[in-house]
N, C-alpha and C positions, 0 to 999 in steps of 0.2 A: 456609568455606562452600564447597561446589563449585560451578560454575558450573552446572550441571544441576539441581541442588537449588535453588538461586537461580531457575531458570527455570521449575520445575514450582511453587513458591510464587508467582511473580508471575501463574504460568498460572490459580491457584485463585483469585487474588485479582479476575483478569479475569473469572472465571466470575460472581463474587460482582456486581461492576459490570454485566455484561451482564443478571444477574437484574433488578437496581434499574431499569435503564433500560427493560426488557419490563414488570415486574410496575407500576411507577410510572408507567405508558402515555407515558412521552416520545418513543414513535414517533409513533404517527398518533392525534390527540385524538378520544375517545370510539370509540375502534374497539380490539376485543380481538384479538390476534394468534391465528390458528387453528394454526399451525405454524413452526417454527422450524428451519432446515437448515443444516448447516455449507456453507461455500461459499468457492470462490476466484476472484476476477477478475483477469484478467491485461493488463498492456498491453505491447507488444512495440515496440523501437526496432530498425530495421535499417539500418547501415551511415551511422552519423553520422559526419562527416568530422573529422578533425584542426582544432580552432577552431570548430565547426560548433554548431549548435543545432537537436535537432530537436522536434517535439511531436507526441503520439499521445492519443487519446481513449479512455477506458475506459467503454464504456455500462453503467450500470446498469439492470437489467432491470426493466420496467413493472409486473409484477405484485407485487413486494415491495420493502420498502427492506432496506438493509445496514448492518449492523454490524459494524466493520471493527475488529479486534482486534490482527491481526498485519500486517507487511509483511516482504516478503523478495525479494532481487534478486540478480541476476547480470550481470555484464559480460566480455564476451569479444571478441578482437580478430576484426574481420570477415574478414581473410584467414586467418589461421593457427587460427581457431577456438579457441586458447587462451584458458581462461580467466584474467581479470586480477582478482588477489585485491585490490589497493588501487586500484581505479580514481580515474585522475585526470578525472573528471568531477563534476558538479553537479547535482541534481534540483530540482524544484519541482512539488509536487501543488496543484491547484487544484480545489476541489467547486464545481464548475459552476451547482450549484442556489444556493447563498448567495453565489457568487464571491470566496470567501473561500480564501487559501492557506493550506496546513499549517504552512509555515515563513515566518518575518519575511524571509528570504532564501534563493536557491536555496542548498542545502547538499553537502557532499561524498557523493556516493552510499551507499558503504560506511557511512557513519555513521547512515543512518535506514532502510538495506533490508537490516540484517542483515549477518552474517559469519559464514562458514564453517559453513555450516549452520545458523546458530542465527537465526529471523526476530527482528525488531526488536519488541517488545512496544510497544502504544501505553500511554502511564499512564493512560490512560482512553479504552475504546472509544468510537469516532466513528460517529454516525449520517450515512449518506449514503441521501437521500431515494430513493423509487424514480422511473425514467423521467427520469434525470440522467444527466451524465455526470462521472468524474474526469479533469481535463487535466493531463496530465505534460508535462514541458519538460525535457529534457536537454541539459547542454552537456557538448561533449568540449573539455577543456582541454589534451589530449595536443597535443604540436607538430606529430607526424606519427602517422597511421594511422586507420584509421577503426574505430569501434567496433559491436558489436550488445547491447541490454539488455535484459532480462526481469524484467518487478517483478511481482510476485504481491500481490493484497491479500488476506487470509484472515480469515475469519470468519464471519457469520450471515446468511442472508435471513430475514426475518421476513415471513410471510403474514399476509393478515386477511381 
């Protein structure tokens, strides 16, 4: 089976999971969603030095919950602006509302942020409640050079 076909099947399965989350009212107890909108939140890192660690926050808007379905990202050299296809960097993502990390330990960036234009598809959509933050921590493990990174979290905003 081709990679693209597998991704389409995965996306269809994600849609079914998303419907389950919304229909079973796993989002806000006692409230019925009034609108669902595609949306992408973005977190940026700038000039993370070799051997250094940086942190950035991605605020989730207060008027809607966010159901994260996909993650994608890009790392590039701070000085040359060349894209680094296999960055030697690790990432940890923490949901500030629950203080729970997405990974047991920081994980290599390309393993969880997609590769070559294909996003990483979460095994199950993840609910991030309104008016909270995703806290991103990036470790640049390179011996020399600074990196920039952009992390995108795609999914659905659910309004009540």
